[in-house]
Structures are given as C-alpha cells and as structure tokens.
C-alpha positions, 0 to 999 in steps of 0.5 A: 639420475640428476638432471645436470648428470644428463647434460654432462653425458650428452656434452660428453657424446657431442665432444666425441663426435665433434671432430666430424665438423671441427678437423675439416673446420680447422683445416678450413682455416689452415690449421696444420699446414700444408704437410702430409700430417696435417689432418693428424695435426689439425685433430689434435689441436681440435681435441685440445679446443673440444675437451678444454671447453667440454671440462669447463662446461662439466665443471660448471654443471658440478658446480653444486656437487663440488660444494658438497664437501661434507658428504658422509661415508667419505674417507678421511682426506689422509686416507684418500690420498693414500688410496689415490697414490696406491690405485696408480700402482693397482692400475698398473697391476690390473694393466699388466694382468689383463695384458697377460691374460690377453696375450697367453689365452687369446694371442692378442698381442700387447700394445695399443693402436690407439695409444700409439696414434695418440703418441704420434699426434703429441708428436704433432700437436704437444699440447695434446698431452693435457687432454691425454694426461689430464682433461681426458681422465678427468672427463672419463671419471667423472662420466664413468665413475661418477655418474654411471658407476655412482647412479648404478651402485645406488641401486645395485651390487659393486660387481654389476654397477662396475661391470656396467661402467668398466664395459662402457668405458672399454667401449668408448675406447673402440678397441674391442680386442682390448676390452678386458684391458680397459675393463680391467682398469675401469674396475680398478678405478671403480673400486677406488671410488667405492672405497673413499667416496671421493672422486678425485682418488679415481682421477688422480690414479687415472692421471697419473696412470695415463701421464706415465704411459705418455711419458715412457712412449715420448719422453722415455722412448729413446732410452727404451730402444 
C-alpha cells in the first residue's frame, strides 16, 4: 500500500475520534448556545470542521492519483456516468432487499437510529447536510473503496475484497444490527468501482443515495406523514 494511503487512513481515524476533544472545545467557546440541545449543535459544527479539513488533507495526499487520468482498464467516461447514475438505483435496491431480510428473518426494525440522530442534528446545524450528503460519502469511498477494496482487489478475488471492505464500512457506522444493510451497500459501491475502475462512480452513487435519504427525512418529511 502506498505511504500516502496510510496517511489518509490515519487522518480518517483521527477525524472519527476528534469529537471527543473537539465538541467540548467548541462548547468552551460558547458554540451551540445554552439550550438543552447545545451539545448536539456543537457536534454538528465540529463534524463540518473536522470532515472539511480531512477532505482537504486527503485531496492533497491524492494529488498524484488525481493526475493519473489515463489509467488502463478504465471504463469510457460516458459508460462510467451511466454506471454512476444507475448505481444510485442499484444502491436503493440493495438497501431495500437487505432491510427486508433483516426485518423478515431477524425481526430487526427498518430505519436507522444513526440516521435519525444525524437528521436531528441537521435541524440544529443545517450546514451538516454538506457533510452527510457530500463530504462523508467522498471520504468513505476513498477509504473503503479506493484504498481498502482497491488494495485487496489487486491480490484477492472480488468477493473476498468486497466482503472485507464492506464489513469494515458497515462496522464504522456502529450499528451492528444493520450490518447486513451497510454491507450490501458496500458491496454495491465496490461492484461499481470494480466495473469502471473510476472512483467517481461509487462516489456519485453514494452522494446521490445519502442526499436522497436526507431529503426524504428532512425536506419531504412532512409530506410523508
């Protein structure tokens, strides 16, 4: 694995843990006010800060990869965009199938507590929507598809590489009751990357998926009741 990939993984881990110090620091400076939801608001602001800084760091470390525009075995751009758009619908289908399996076979209720919590924080910190819908998916695709899956795929069969990277992708969401659901989505994004050898394809599908979910639970929530 390239040295800069290790830098990216370490930066991502630090970012995930940084709220332990970051949120109290923001509260110390009065961010979030004095309401009962002050800590949740501060956590939203810290997510925006930490995710944005990490994205800039990762783009810096990936500058050489970004310059390599003419890699072999890449799908033509028009085909890649077809997979990117179609990948959004594949992700929706994979999520629906996995959610139904969890419900019918294991009795796990549909819906994610993690997503509900994030939506609640978005209502307090609207800027967080750019993290959940855009920056977060970009970081996750770089980490779990480009680096982890991509490195494993060079040595092992697709199924092995996709399984390991998807399980790690699921685990980082800390909702182990929905391990199948997150893994199914990870498999879908890994398939899109393997099919096109263009990281923007799973990024686009992931961004579209998250944007759709956030929009349905915020903007259109009132129409669904």
